[in-house]
C-alpha positions as CSV (number, residue, x, y, z in Angstrom):
1,M,-0.2,0.2,0.0
2,L,2.8,2.5,0.7
3,I,4.2,1.9,-2.7
4,L,1.0,3.2,-4.2
5,L,1.2,6.2,-1.9
6,Y,4.7,6.7,-3.1
7,F,3.6,6.5,-6.9
8,A,0.8,8.9,-6.3
9,A,3.1,11.4,-4.4
10,A,5.6,11.3,-7.3
11,F,3.1,11.9,-9.9
12,G,1.7,14.6,-8.1
13,F,5.2,16.1,-7.7
14,C,5.7,15.8,-11.2
15,Y,2.3,17.6,-12.1
16,V,3.0,20.3,-9.8
17,V,6.6,21.1,-11.3
18,G,5.5,20.7,-14.8
19,H,1.9,21.4,-15.4
20,S,0.5,23.2,-12.6
21,K,-0.3,27.1,-12.2
22,V,1.8,27.0,-9.0
23,S,5.2,26.6,-11.1
24,Y,4.0,28.4,-14.3
25,R,5.9,31.7,-13.4
26,I,9.1,29.8,-12.6
27,R,8.7,27.9,-16.1
28,V,8.0,31.0,-18.2
29,F,11.2,33.0,-16.2
30,I,13.4,29.7,-17.3
31,G,12.2,28.9,-20.7
32,G,10.6,32.3,-22.0
33,R,7.1,32.3,-23.3
34,E,6.0,32.6,-27.1
35,P,4.4,36.0,-27.7
36,E,0.6,36.2,-27.5
37,R,-1.0,37.8,-30.5
38,V,-3.6,40.4,-30.2
39,G,-4.5,41.8,-33.7
40,D,-1.1,42.5,-35.3
41,V,0.7,43.2,-32.0
42,D,2.8,40.8,-30.1
43,V,1.7,41.1,-26.3
44,G,3.5,39.5,-23.3
45,A,6.6,37.9,-25.1
46,Q,9.4,37.2,-22.8
47,P,12.5,35.8,-23.6
48,P,14.1,32.8,-21.9
49,A,16.5,33.6,-18.7
50,L,18.9,30.9,-20.0
51,K,19.9,29.8,-23.4
52,I,19.0,26.2,-22.7
53,G,15.9,27.2,-21.0
54,P,13.2,25.8,-23.7
55,A,15.1,22.5,-23.6
56,L,15.0,22.4,-19.8
57,I,11.3,23.3,-19.8
58,S,10.7,20.5,-22.3
59,F,12.5,18.2,-19.7
60,L,10.6,19.5,-16.7
61,E,7.4,19.1,-18.3
62,C,7.7,15.4,-19.0
63,P,6.6,13.2,-16.2
64,A,8.7,10.4,-17.1
65,W,11.9,12.5,-16.9
66,I,11.0,13.9,-13.6
67,G,10.1,10.7,-12.4
68,W,13.3,9.2,-13.1
69,W,15.1,11.7,-11.0
70,V,12.4,11.7,-8.1
71,G,12.9,7.8,-8.0
72,A,16.8,8.2,-8.1
73,L,16.7,10.8,-5.6
74,A,14.0,9.2,-3.1
75,A,15.3,5.6,-3.4
76,P,18.4,6.3,-0.6
77,L,15.8,7.7,1.6
78,I,13.2,5.1,1.3
79,L,15.5,2.1,1.5
80,N,18.1,3.9,4.0
81,D,21.0,2.3,2.0
82,F,23.0,4.9,-0.3
83,N,25.1,2.0,-1.6
84,A,22.2,0.0,-3.4
85,I,22.8,1.0,-6.9
86,A,20.6,-1.6,-8.4
87,A,17.6,-0.7,-6.1
88,I,18.1,2.9,-6.8
89,I,18.0,2.4,-10.6
90,L,15.1,0.2,-10.5
91,L,13.1,2.6,-8.3
92,A,13.9,5.3,-10.6
93,F,13.0,3.6,-13.7
94,S,9.7,2.4,-12.1
95,T,8.8,5.7,-11.1
96,S,9.5,6.9,-14.5
97,G,7.5,4.4,-16.2
98,V,4.3,4.7,-13.7
99,N,4.5,8.5,-14.3
100,F,4.8,8.0,-18.0
101,A,1.6,5.6,-17.8
102,L,-0.5,7.9,-15.5
103,G,0.8,11.0,-17.9
104,R,-0.7,9.1,-20.6
105,M,-3.8,8.0,-18.9
106,T,-4.5,11.9,-17.8
107,G,-3.5,13.3,-21.1
108,I,-0.5,15.3,-19.9
109,I,1.7,13.5,-22.3
């Protein structure tokens, strides 16, 4: 039962980071925003803060990519063992796969 709670929390974290209004301003700051057109005038365009900003935003909005890193960083804390490389990789890939499946089911991907 705890593993289901972990996967739900990991997907929730990935949603907040990549798709919610909570992190929208940070994503716009990092990746910039396409100009909105009102008639013939560009309104609200903001250049990216970083040269790699648009690519970084593409990764941040991908639940599978964020899920891999969440799994890799959470595994030592969950398992209480920083030396279990195989378990860390297994949890990272399983979190990534579950986030990908949930992202497809919810229409995020």
